[in-house]
N, C-alpha and C positions, 0 to 999 in steps of 0.2 A: 543427573542422566547418568544412567549406572555404565560402566564403559561395557564396549559390545553392542548395545542397545540398539535396536531398529529405530529410524526414522522417515519421511517422507515427505515430498514435496510435491503438491501437483496444482499448475499451470492452465487457469481456462482461458485458454486465449480465443480470439478474434479467428483464427483461421484453424488450431489445433488445439487439441488439448494434450496433455504429458505429466506425464507419473515419474518418479523417479523414488527408488527404493535405498536406503543404503543403512551403512553400520557404521556407531562411532568408536573408531578405533584410533587411540591416543592425541584425542583433537585433532582427529582429523576425517572427515566423511570418504567411508571406500563404498564404492558405488557397487549397488548388487545388483541391481534390476532395473530396465525402464521401459515405457509402454508409450504406447504414442496412438493419437486416431486424430483422424480428420473431421473434424466436427463441423466446422465451419459456421460458428455461430455468429460473427458479424453476417451473415449472409442471408439470416432470418431476422432481420431489421427490417420493419416496413417502414412507410412513410413519418408514419409517428413516431420514429422511435420504439417500437413494441417488438421483443420477441414474437415469432409465431408460434403458435402450440407445435407443427412438426417438427421445428428446427428443435423446441424443447424438450422432445421426445427424445430427438436424435442424441440430446448432449445428457439425458439424465439415465439412456442406455449406455451410454460410454463410461459414466461415473457408476452404473451398479457394475460394472466389469471391473473398475479400479476400486472398488469396494471391498469387493472377495479377496484383493491381492495383499490389501492393508487391514484385513478381520484382525489379525494379531499382533498391532504398531499400535502403540501407546497411547490414548487420546492424546496427550500431551505434546507429543513428538510429531506429529502433524500438520504441515501448515499448506492452505489451497488459497489462493488468490487471482481472482479475477484482474481483468486489464481493461483493454478499451469498447469493448463492446458492453462490457456490464457498467461500467461508467456511463455509458453513455443510454442505455436502455432505460426506461421510464418503468416499466415491470421490472426489474431487474431483481425487485426486493423479492415479489412473489417468486419470481424464477429461485433463487439463494433459497429460500423457505423451503421449497423441494427438493433442491438438490443436498441440500445438508442433512433433508431426512435419508436419502437414498445412502449419503456418502457417513452420516455419523459424523462428522468433523464438522466444526466451523469453516465459513469462508469469508475472507474477508476483500475486499474490493480497494486495490492500490491507487493511488495518483498517479500518474505519469512520471514525473521525476521520482517518485518512491519504486516504480517500476523500472526506472534505466537507472539507480541505484544497486537494486538488485541483481540486475542483467551485468554491471560490470563489476560486482561482489562475484558471480558465478565466473568470470571472464578471466580474470585477475587470479583467483585458484585455477584454475587450467593453465597457466602460461609460467613459463619460469622468468624469474625479477629481471628486466632491461635494465634496469636502473634510470629510466627515460621517464616521461611520459606517456599516455595513450590516448589514441581516441579510436573509442567499442562505437561500430557502427550495426543496429540488429535491428532488420525490420517486419513485423509482427504482421498480423491480418488487418489490424485498423489503425495502429499508430505507429511508429521508428521513433526508436530512442538513439540520441546519439550523445556520448558522454568523454568528457577527458578525466583523468585521472591517473595518478602517481600508484606504485604500490597497488596497495587494497583499498585506498580510498579512491571515493570519484571525487574530483575538485567542481566539476561543471556537469549537471546533468540536464537534458532538456526532450522532453515529448514532443513531437510532431504530428500533425493530423495527417500522415497518410501511410497509408499499410495495401499489403498486396493484393487482400477480397476489396476495401473501398475504393482502390482505382482499378482496377476490372470493373467492377459495378461502372465506374465512370468514364473509364476510356476504350476499354474492349468488353461492352455490356453482353453481346450479341457472340461473341465468341473469335469475332472477326478482328485479326492485325493487320492494321493499316501503317504505311507510311505517317500519316497525317494526324492518328491517331496514338503511334511511338512517340511523336514529336511534342503534343501536346501532356502526356504523360510526363514526360523528361523535364519540360517546359516546369509544370505543377511541381514534381518533386523540387527544381531549384527555386523556382518562387520560395518553395516551404522553408529551405535550407537557408533563405537569402536575411530572415529576421536572427539566426544567429553567427552569420558568416562572420561579421567581424570580429565579435568576441572569441570567437574560435580560432582564429586565425592570427589572432593578436598571441594568445594561450600558446598555441602551437603544440607539436607532438611531435615522437621521434617516432611513431610504429602505429598502422592502423588496425586496427584489428575487427575483423566480424564474427557472426553473432547467428545463432538462433538458424532455422531451417532453410528459410528461401536464401540469404548469403549461401550458405552449407549448399544445398542444388547448385547456386549459379557456380560454384569455386571447383564443383563435379563435373559441370559441363566446361568448365575449362581447363582442366587437369585430364579429363579423359579424352578430350578432343583436339589435343594437344599444344592449345596456346598458349599454356603458362606449365613451368616444370611444377609451381608451388604456388598456392593462391590466385589471388586475381589482379590483373594488369587493365588500367583503363582500355588499352589496345585491343584486348581481349573482349571488351563488354561491347567496344564498338561493332567487331567482327561479327559476337552474337545476335547484336539488336537487328543488323541486318541480316541474318538468316532468319529472326524469327520473322521479322518484316515479309521475308522472300515466302514464308511459309505459307500466309496468311491467311492461318488461322491456328485455334491454341490443338485443334485435333490433327493439326498437319504437321504438327511440328516433330521434328523426327533431327535430334541431335543427341551425341554422342555422349550418355552418364545422366540423362533428364527422364527420371522416371515418369512413368504414366501419372502417377498420382500427382505429381508436381505439377503438371503440362496447365491446365485451366487458369494460375495463377503466376505461370513462369514470366510472361510477358511484363505484366506489371509489377513484378518483383523487378525486373530487369532494369525497366524506367526508373524504377526508382533509386535502384542502388547507382545507374550511371548519372540521374542526376543530381546526386549528392559526391559523385567523383568529380564530375564539370563543375558544379558549386565551390566545391572546398580544394581543388587541385590537388585530388591525392594521384597517385600514379600506381601504386601495391599495396595489397592490403590482404594481411594473412586473415588464416578462419578460426577463430576458438572451438573447442570441444563445449568448452561449458557456456551456460548462458543461464534464463531466469530460475531454472531449477534445481540449478547449482548456487546459486546465488539464494536461494530460496532456504537451502540446507545449510548452508553456512552462516547463515543470520540466525537462524535456528538455534545451532549450536551454539553462536555468541550468547544467545540468552541464557545456556547453560554453564556459561562458562565466567558470567557477571560481565559480558561484553556486550552490553546489550545498546545498540544504539540508539533506542530511542531515550535512554539513560542523557545520552549524551545531548541529544536534539531539547529535552527538556531545560538543559543547562545553559546552554547556547541562546535559546529565548529567554533566559532570565538575567543571561548578560545582555544580550541586545538590547532589553526593552527594559533595562535595569531596574529590573523586580527588587523589592527593598529583598535583601538574604535572610537576617533576621527575622523580620514578621511573618516572611513565608516558611521559616525553618520553624516558628514558635505555634505557627498552622497547624503544618505538618505533623509536629510532633504530638499534637494534642487531639488532632482527629486521630489519627492512630491507633491511641489511648482510647478513645471514645468507640471505633471501629470495634478494638479489642473487648471490649464488655459487651457487644451486643454480635457478636458474628455470629455464634451458634440461633442462639434467638431468632435472628432476623435472616438465617441465611444468608449471608454474606460473606463467607471464607473461601469463595472462588477468586484466585488468585486473580483473574482477569481484573475482577471487580476491583481488589485490594488497589493493584498498578493505577487504576482508573483515578479514586480516591487520593493516592498521592502524589499524581501529576496535576489533579484539578489545585491542591492544596497549596503547591508550590507556584502554579500561575497565576493563580485567583485572582492577584493583583494586575495584573501582565495590561490591562486597558487602563491604568492609571497614566501610561505614556502617550495615549491620545485626549484624556480630559478624564477629570474627577469625576464629572457628572455622568450618570448611566455607564462608570467604569466596567460594570461588571458584562453588560451587552457591548461594548467594543471588545471586551478580554474575549467573548465567545466567537462574537465575529471575525476577530483576528486570530482564534485558532480553529476555527472551522475552516479557513482559506490559504491559511499556510501553510508549505511545503515542510511538512515533520518528516525526515529521515526517521525510517525504521518504523513509523506509523500507519495503520491503514485509515481506510476513510469510516470507518466505522470507531475505529478508538480516538481518532482526533473528535467524532463527533459527541461520544459521550463524554470527554473530559473538558470541552465545548458548553456542553447543557447542564454539568455542573459547575462550572464558572459563572454559565448566565444564572444558575438558582441559587447561588452563596448569600445573596441577599436580596431586599426587596420582595416584591410578589414573586410566590414558586413558579416556574416556569410550567404552566399545566397542560397547554396547550401543543407547547411542545413535546412533550412529556408523551403525548398521546398518541404523537405519530411513530411511539415507539412499537415496538410485538410485546406482546401480553407478560410474557415471560421478563422479558427485559425493562420492563416500564417500574416496577416493584420496586427491583434493586435499588435501580438507580435515583428513585424518588429518595431511597433509604439513605443512600448514600450520600444525596443533596441536602438531606435533611440533619446529617450529622456535619459538614462543614458548614454548615450554616451554624451549628453551634458553637464549634471552633473557631468561627470567627468572630458570634458576638462575644466569645469568652474572652478575646483577645481583640476587642476593641479597643481600648485603651492604649494597644501597640506599644503597653509595658514591659523591662527586663524581666519585673517582679515574677517570680512563678507563682502560680496557680495551686491554690489550697488541696486536699486529697480532695477528690471527686469520685462519685459512685453514677451510676448512671446504669439503666436496669431495662431492656424493653419486655415489652407482655403486647405481643399484636401490634395495635396500632399506638400504645402507649406506650411514650419514654419517660422516664422517672429520671430527672438526675436531682443527687445529695450533694449538698454542700456541709461543710462543719459548722455550728451552730454560732451564727452569729456575722458570720463573714457577709452573707449579703447584706444587712443592715449595715455594715461596713464599709458595701461596695456598693451603693447606691444607684450609679449609673449602670451597671452590671446587673440589678437587679430589675432596672427601669427597660435595658436590651430584652434580657427574656421576658417580660413581660410580652413583650411586642411583637417576639417570638412565639407566642402561642397563639397567636391571633392570626399568624402565619401559615401554623401547622396546623388551625382549623381548617383552614382552607381545600387543604388535600386531604382531610376524613383523618387526620392524627392527631394526638394528644401530646402537649409536652405538659409533666407537672413540675414541678421546682420546689424543693423543699429543701 
């Protein structure tokens, strides 16, 4: 990334869509502009967890406005992430396809803990170093993230199923705010926090920090109403809760510092924060200017400066599950060489595809920690469901697919679930990984001979030095078996 280039981050939240545009300046992010619209995506989920058309249209219109602002930003300099609602929506894939057309950029759906990690990164970069641990709380539309971290590193991350939009629908659906409804909402929030309370209290923190719109709105009411000099206190929350219940409805709320557009979800957000304060024994919380969007920017910047957290995640998985480093590296180096030979002919020169192939090569034997039998399936399941910091759900799914398909039958049914433009490249990556694994089946440190791999449409021609295959009959038998598997995918492997 060149000095001074613009970069952008877009957060497709359950309540609001946010975008920030920034400039890279001496390894730091300098914010240029921020845009925010209350799309209320989470309100558009029906009983079957499908986004209704009206909400989708509202979201697409917002994204069209965002797209106009980032027209000149280079494609690789933009990150767009979906959070809780797009994790839940059964028709998320179809909506994302429409949204990507409008934006002209890929959309990632991140898991809850990855969302939490990114939030912490944004908060940490917006605060002065305090020399201790922080508890960071972010209340979104559909989920709430609680993180304990030190410096710029999140140590413990959790995403809980409670948000200001979902709680409004559960406890304040008709706009009425009653004492009983508030009590039930606070109790529900405490019940959610209960599952993590013991671990979080054991770890401890020296500073509690809130992030994002809901907590900022509450802090503004605290400060402008004269309840606190700075930030949020438990006493102030209790007083505000009594005033909110006394108002009786969202429309009737009249609190100094509360914006009109915040009224519909203020009671539900307040109940969640009050529950968190009570359950974790928090008495005071400061508020951060940074959150998920800023975290996305710094995470993106890290990828340009060779501090990609995904690389650390891959290494951590290898260490945790005792993947044999020498074998992983042999397969990795060979598949990279095979990729270079066919990247142009097979249109595989996209950087994201190359990363997927690299990670799958390093992790292809991760399932051996479960069982040697069907270890490719065990590995795919582990990688699909693990919390891998830095990875989106789509990235994890792609790596898992290659791990699943590196041996035995090709996962054609799983491939059929991918979009047309993704399916063929993933199949081709899978075929390359299979060849690399076959060539190192013996797990020998003996180097391979000079090889030639040529791609011509759906035909791969793999050439060896004269006589080498005859001297290595097991490799020859492996490749003959592989030729049969290639045929099942309508590809042909020629070995000479």
